[in-house]
C-alpha positions as CSV (number, residue, x, y, z in Angstrom):
1,X,5.7,4.9,-30.8
2,X,4.6,6.9,-33.8
3,X,2.7,10.1,-33.5
4,X,-0.4,8.4,-35.1
5,X,-0.6,5.6,-32.6
6,X,-2.1,7.4,-29.6
7,X,-4.7,9.2,-31.9
8,X,-7.3,6.5,-31.3
9,X,-6.8,6.9,-27.5
10,X,-7.6,10.6,-27.7
11,X,-10.5,10.0,-30.0
12,X,-12.0,7.3,-27.7
13,X,-11.5,9.5,-24.6
14,X,-13.3,12.3,-26.3
15,X,-16.2,9.9,-27.2
16,X,-16.4,8.8,-23.6
17,X,-17.1,12.3,-22.3
18,X,-20.7,12.6,-21.3
19,X,-21.6,8.9,-21.4
20,X,-24.1,8.1,-18.7
21,X,-22.9,5.5,-16.3
22,X,-24.5,4.1,-13.1
23,X,-22.4,2.5,-10.4
24,X,-24.3,0.2,-8.0
25,X,-22.5,-1.4,-5.1
26,X,-20.7,-1.1,-1.8
27,X,-20.1,2.6,-1.1
28,X,-17.3,3.4,1.4
29,X,-15.3,6.3,2.8
30,X,-11.5,6.2,2.7
31,X,-9.8,8.2,5.4
32,X,-6.1,8.9,5.0
33,X,-3.8,9.9,7.9
34,X,-0.4,11.2,6.5
35,X,2.7,11.6,8.6
36,X,6.3,10.7,9.4
37,X,8.1,8.1,11.5
38,X,11.0,9.1,13.7
39,X,10.9,6.5,16.4
40,X,9.6,3.1,17.5
41,X,7.0,2.9,20.2
42,X,8.2,2.0,23.7
43,X,5.0,0.1,24.2
44,X,5.4,-2.3,21.3
45,X,7.7,-2.9,18.4
46,X,5.7,-0.7,16.1
47,X,6.5,2.7,14.5
48,X,5.0,5.9,15.9
49,X,3.5,7.9,13.1
50,X,3.4,11.6,13.8
51,X,0.3,12.6,11.8
52,X,0.7,15.9,9.8
53,X,-2.5,15.8,7.7
54,X,-5.8,14.1,7.1
55,X,-7.8,13.6,3.9
56,X,-10.9,11.8,2.7
57,X,-11.8,10.1,-0.6
58,X,-14.6,8.0,-1.9
59,X,-13.9,4.3,-1.6
60,X,-15.4,1.1,-3.0
61,X,-18.2,1.8,-5.5
62,X,-17.6,5.5,-4.7
63,X,-14.1,5.2,-6.0
64,X,-15.4,3.7,-9.2
65,X,-17.8,6.6,-9.5
66,X,-14.9,9.0,-8.9
67,X,-12.8,7.4,-11.7
68,X,-15.7,7.8,-14.1
69,X,-16.2,11.4,-13.1
70,X,-12.5,12.1,-13.8
71,X,-13.0,10.7,-17.3
72,X,-15.9,13.2,-17.9
73,X,-18.8,10.7,-17.6
74,X,-22.1,11.6,-16.1
75,X,-22.3,9.4,-13.1
76,X,-25.1,8.1,-10.9
77,X,-24.3,6.3,-7.7
78,X,-26.6,3.7,-6.2
79,X,-25.8,2.2,-2.8
80,X,-26.1,2.9,0.9
81,X,-24.3,4.8,3.7
82,X,-25.0,5.0,7.4
83,X,-26.8,7.8,9.2
84,X,-23.5,9.2,10.5
85,X,-20.7,11.7,9.9
86,X,-18.9,9.4,7.5
87,X,-22.1,9.0,5.4
88,X,-22.6,12.7,5.3
89,X,-19.0,13.1,4.2
90,X,-19.6,10.6,1.4
91,X,-22.6,12.5,0.1
92,X,-20.7,15.8,0.3
93,X,-17.8,14.4,-1.7
94,X,-20.2,13.2,-4.3
95,X,-21.6,16.7,-4.6
96,X,-18.2,18.2,-4.9
97,X,-17.3,15.7,-7.7
98,X,-20.5,16.2,-9.6
99,X,-21.7,12.6,-8.9
100,X,-25.5,12.2,-8.7
101,X,-25.9,10.4,-5.3
102,X,-29.7,10.6,-5.2
103,X,-29.7,6.7,-5.4
104,X,-27.7,6.4,-2.2
105,X,-29.9,5.3,0.6
106,X,-29.2,6.3,4.2
107,X,-29.5,3.2,6.3
108,X,-30.1,3.8,10.0
109,X,-29.3,0.3,11.2
110,X,-25.6,0.2,10.0
111,X,-22.6,2.5,9.9
112,X,-20.9,3.8,6.7
113,X,-18.1,1.5,5.7
114,X,-14.9,3.4,6.6
115,X,-11.3,2.4,5.9
116,X,-8.6,4.4,7.7
117,X,-5.1,4.1,6.2
118,X,-2.1,5.5,8.0
119,X,0.7,6.4,5.6
120,X,4.2,7.5,6.4
121,X,7.1,8.3,3.9
122,X,4.9,7.1,1.0
123,X,4.3,3.7,2.7
124,X,1.1,2.4,4.2
125,X,1.8,1.5,7.8
126,X,-1.6,0.0,8.8
127,X,-5.3,0.0,7.8
128,X,-8.3,0.0,10.2
129,X,-11.7,-0.9,8.9
130,X,-15.1,-0.1,10.4
131,X,-17.9,-1.9,8.8
132,X,-21.0,-4.2,8.9
133,X,-21.2,-6.8,6.2
134,X,-24.8,-8.0,6.7
135,X,-27.7,-7.3,4.3
136,X,-29.5,-4.0,4.2
137,X,-32.7,-3.4,6.1
138,X,-36.1,-3.7,4.3
139,X,-36.5,0.1,4.0
140,X,-33.1,0.6,2.4
141,X,-33.7,-2.3,0.1
142,X,-36.9,-0.8,-1.2
143,X,-35.1,2.6,-1.7
144,X,-32.3,0.7,-3.6
145,X,-34.8,-1.1,-5.8
146,X,-36.6,2.1,-6.7
147,X,-33.3,3.8,-7.5
148,X,-32.4,1.0,-9.9
149,X,-35.8,1.3,-11.7
150,X,-35.3,5.0,-12.4
151,X,-32.1,4.1,-14.3
152,X,-34.0,2.4,-17.1
153,X,-33.5,4.5,-20.3
154,X,-31.3,7.0,-18.4
155,X,-27.9,5.3,-18.7
156,X,-25.6,4.0,-21.3
157,X,-23.7,1.6,-19.0
158,X,-23.7,0.3,-15.5
159,X,-21.1,-1.2,-13.2
160,X,-21.8,-3.5,-10.3
161,X,-19.1,-2.9,-7.7
162,X,-19.0,-5.8,-5.2
163,X,-16.8,-5.3,-2.1
164,X,-18.5,-8.1,-0.1
165,X,-20.3,-5.7,2.3
166,X,-23.8,-7.2,1.8
167,X,-25.3,-4.9,-0.8
168,X,-24.7,-6.8,-4.1
169,X,-26.8,-9.8,-4.9
170,X,-28.5,-11.5,-7.9
171,X,-31.6,-9.3,-7.5
172,X,-29.5,-6.1,-8.0
173,X,-27.8,-7.5,-11.1
174,X,-31.1,-8.8,-12.5
175,X,-32.7,-5.3,-12.0
176,X,-30.0,-3.8,-14.3
177,X,-30.2,-6.5,-16.8
178,X,-33.9,-6.4,-16.9
179,X,-34.2,-2.8,-18.1
180,X,-36.2,-2.3,-21.2
181,X,-33.5,0.0,-22.5
182,X,-30.6,-2.4,-22.0
183,X,-27.3,-0.7,-21.2
184,X,-23.8,-2.3,-21.1
185,X,-23.5,-4.0,-17.7
186,X,-20.2,-5.0,-16.2
187,X,-19.1,-6.2,-12.8
188,X,-16.3,-6.6,-10.4
189,X,-17.4,-9.6,-8.3
190,X,-16.1,-11.2,-5.1
191,X,-15.4,-14.9,-5.7
192,X,-18.1,-16.1,-3.3
193,X,-20.7,-14.0,-5.1
194,X,-19.8,-14.8,-8.7
195,X,-23.2,-16.5,-9.4
196,X,-25.0,-13.1,-8.8
197,X,-23.3,-11.7,-11.9
198,X,-24.9,-14.2,-14.4
199,X,-25.6,-12.6,-17.8
200,X,-23.5,-9.4,-17.5
201,X,-21.4,-8.3,-20.4
202,X,-18.0,-8.5,-18.7
203,X,-16.5,-9.3,-15.3
204,X,-13.0,-8.2,-14.3
205,X,-11.6,-10.2,-11.4
206,X,-7.9,-10.1,-10.5
207,X,-5.8,-13.3,-10.6
208,X,-6.5,-14.4,-7.1
209,X,-10.2,-13.7,-7.4
210,X,-10.4,-15.6,-10.7
211,X,-8.6,-18.6,-9.2
212,X,-10.9,-18.7,-6.2
213,X,-14.1,-18.2,-8.1
214,X,-13.2,-20.9,-10.6
215,X,-11.8,-23.3,-8.0
216,X,-8.6,-23.7,-10.1
217,X,-5.1,-22.9,-9.0
218,X,-3.6,-20.5,-11.6
219,X,0.1,-21.0,-12.1
220,X,0.4,-20.9,-15.9
221,X,-1.2,-19.5,-19.0
222,X,-2.9,-22.8,-19.5
223,X,-4.5,-22.9,-16.0
224,X,-5.5,-19.3,-16.4
225,X,-7.3,-20.2,-19.6
226,X,-9.1,-23.1,-17.9
227,X,-10.2,-20.8,-15.0
228,X,-11.5,-18.2,-17.4
229,X,-13.3,-20.8,-19.4
230,X,-15.0,-22.0,-16.3
231,X,-16.0,-18.5,-15.3
232,X,-17.4,-17.9,-18.8
233,X,-19.5,-21.0,-18.5
234,X,-20.6,-20.3,-14.9
235,X,-21.7,-16.7,-15.5
236,X,-22.7,-16.8,-19.2
237,X,-20.9,-13.4,-19.5
238,X,-19.6,-12.3,-22.8
239,X,-16.1,-11.5,-21.5
240,X,-13.9,-12.2,-18.6
241,X,-11.0,-9.8,-18.1
242,X,-8.4,-11.0,-15.7
243,X,-6.1,-8.4,-14.2
244,X,-2.7,-9.9,-13.6
245,X,-0.6,-7.3,-11.9
246,X,2.9,-6.9,-13.4
247,X,1.8,-9.4,-16.2
248,X,-0.9,-7.0,-17.5
249,X,-4.4,-8.2,-18.2
250,X,-5.9,-10.8,-20.4
251,X,-9.3,-10.9,-22.1
252,X,-11.2,-14.1,-22.6
253,X,-14.4,-14.7,-24.6
254,X,-13.4,-13.0,-27.8
255,X,-11.7,-15.7,-29.8
256,X,-8.0,-16.0,-29.1
257,X,-7.2,-14.6,-25.6
258,X,-6.0,-11.0,-25.8
259,X,-3.3,-9.8,-23.4
260,X,-2.2,-6.2,-22.8
261,X,1.1,-6.0,-20.9
262,X,1.5,-3.8,-17.8
263,X,3.0,-0.5,-18.8
264,X,3.6,1.4,-15.6
265,X,7.3,2.4,-15.0
266,X,7.0,2.8,-11.3
267,X,4.3,1.2,-9.1
268,X,3.7,3.3,-6.0
269,X,0.3,2.0,-4.9
270,X,-2.2,-0.5,-6.4
271,X,-5.0,0.7,-4.2
272,X,-8.1,1.1,-6.3
273,X,-6.4,0.0,-9.6
274,X,-9.2,-2.5,-10.2
275,X,-11.8,0.3,-9.9
276,X,-9.9,2.2,-12.6
277,X,-9.9,-0.8,-14.9
278,X,-13.6,-1.5,-14.6
279,X,-14.6,2.2,-14.8
280,X,-12.5,3.0,-17.9
281,X,-13.4,-0.3,-19.6
282,X,-17.2,0.3,-19.1
283,X,-17.1,3.9,-20.2
284,X,-15.3,2.9,-23.4
285,X,-17.8,0.2,-24.1
286,X,-20.7,2.5,-23.4
287,X,-19.1,5.0,-25.9
288,X,-19.2,2.2,-28.6
289,X,-15.6,1.1,-28.6
290,X,-14.6,-2.4,-29.7
291,X,-13.7,-4.6,-26.7
292,X,-10.0,-4.7,-27.4
293,X,-9.7,-1.0,-27.6
294,X,-11.6,-0.7,-24.3
295,X,-9.3,-3.2,-22.7
296,X,-6.2,-1.4,-23.9
297,X,-7.6,1.9,-22.7
298,X,-8.3,0.3,-19.3
299,X,-4.7,-0.8,-19.1
300,X,-3.4,2.7,-19.8
301,X,-5.7,4.2,-17.2
302,X,-4.5,1.6,-14.6
303,X,-0.9,2.4,-15.5
304,X,-1.5,6.1,-14.7
305,X,-3.1,5.4,-11.3
306,X,-0.6,2.9,-9.9
307,X,2.1,5.5,-10.3
308,X,0.2,7.6,-7.8
309,X,-0.1,7.1,-4.0
310,X,-3.5,6.3,-2.6
311,X,-6.7,5.5,-4.3
312,X,-6.3,7.7,-7.4
313,X,-8.0,8.5,-10.7
314,X,-6.8,9.1,-14.2
315,X,-8.1,11.9,-16.4
316,X,-8.1,12.0,-20.3
317,X,-5.0,14.2,-20.5
318,X,-3.0,11.9,-18.2
319,X,-4.0,8.9,-20.2
320,X,-3.0,10.4,-23.5
321,X,0.3,11.5,-22.1
322,X,0.9,8.0,-20.7
323,X,0.1,6.4,-24.0
324,X,2.5,8.7,-25.8
325,X,5.2,8.0,-23.3
326,X,4.8,4.2,-23.0
327,X,3.4,3.1,-26.3
328,X,0.3,1.1,-27.0
329,X,0.3,-2.5,-28.1
330,X,-2.8,-2.3,-30.2
331,X,-4.0,-1.4,-33.8
332,X,-4.2,2.3,-34.5
333,X,-7.6,2.4,-36.1
334,X,-10.6,3.1,-34.0
335,X,-14.0,2.7,-35.5
336,X,-16.5,2.9,-32.6
337,X,-20.0,1.6,-32.8
338,X,-22.8,3.9,-33.8
339,X,-24.2,5.5,-30.7
340,X,-27.8,5.8,-31.8
341,X,-30.6,4.2,-29.7
342,X,-30.7,0.5,-30.3
343,X,-28.1,0.8,-33.0
344,X,-26.1,-2.2,-34.1
345,X,-22.5,-2.3,-32.9
346,X,-20.0,-2.5,-35.7
347,X,-17.7,-4.4,-33.3
348,X,-20.4,-7.1,-33.2
349,X,-19.9,-7.5,-29.4
350,X,-21.2,-5.2,-26.7
351,X,-23.7,-2.5,-27.5
352,X,-25.6,0.1,-25.5
353,X,-29.1,1.3,-26.2
354,X,-29.4,5.0,-25.8
355,X,-32.3,7.4,-25.7
């Protein structure tokens, strides 16, 4: 790869610093128990993990927010936690990471969604989930609606992060799309909830989610294209970006489908890779990047995080180094859209209004 090729990557990452992004969705706490295995339990044929350390990270929509913060974005998180120790830890982590969590409601009628992963010798042994997946109580819904209103004119982009825990619905998405100062809005939907994402700028399902949402078995490029076409028609979104694991990711809705190959050399953990894709993609679009540059950057960011263990993030320096090491299958020129309020995008695709 020539020295000139990664220049657009560095330029775009610089433009992304300071973009204002809101993340609305299912907020979780990820708990990690790290240890070693030396024996099998005499009680059952399972390993005995001798726990040596414990750590906590933001999960779900919180992990999306964490990824954005790592890229230098100004992040506002909208969601709900329980009135419990896990919820207090989520809010403390947000404070430590510089994430504005004033839009996170404290729901008294449900616990904070908490995922506990036990890891030994760099391998996840088991995961235990504590959660309630029903809708929010009326008080928390009102707080959420008010938080969404305050975002109008204060953000350049928004991500709806759906983990199927009962918070994301059509009303939430419409609230973001109905802002007078329309920002770029993207989403990571669950298949059963795909209709709620009607009208957003881009959705980013993985292969299994795309197949389920479209009702089409995907076993070839042709069936993938049919599934994406159905999703475009169902949701009226501008773009569908399907993440395909070792086959990279493919963008539909921009003329000829555009595929960026997977570039990671060693995959240690795919936990949270989808969060990295949607966060970097949205921040790039909010900074005015053409859609194909945004997709390529998202692929590079995902390549960084899957080489790490656990739900991880990628910062600008890591992404540039990764691009230099692995190469970028994309044109070198980067001419981002003008970032003035209501300005017309030179890419002719997605634009953000700023104030």
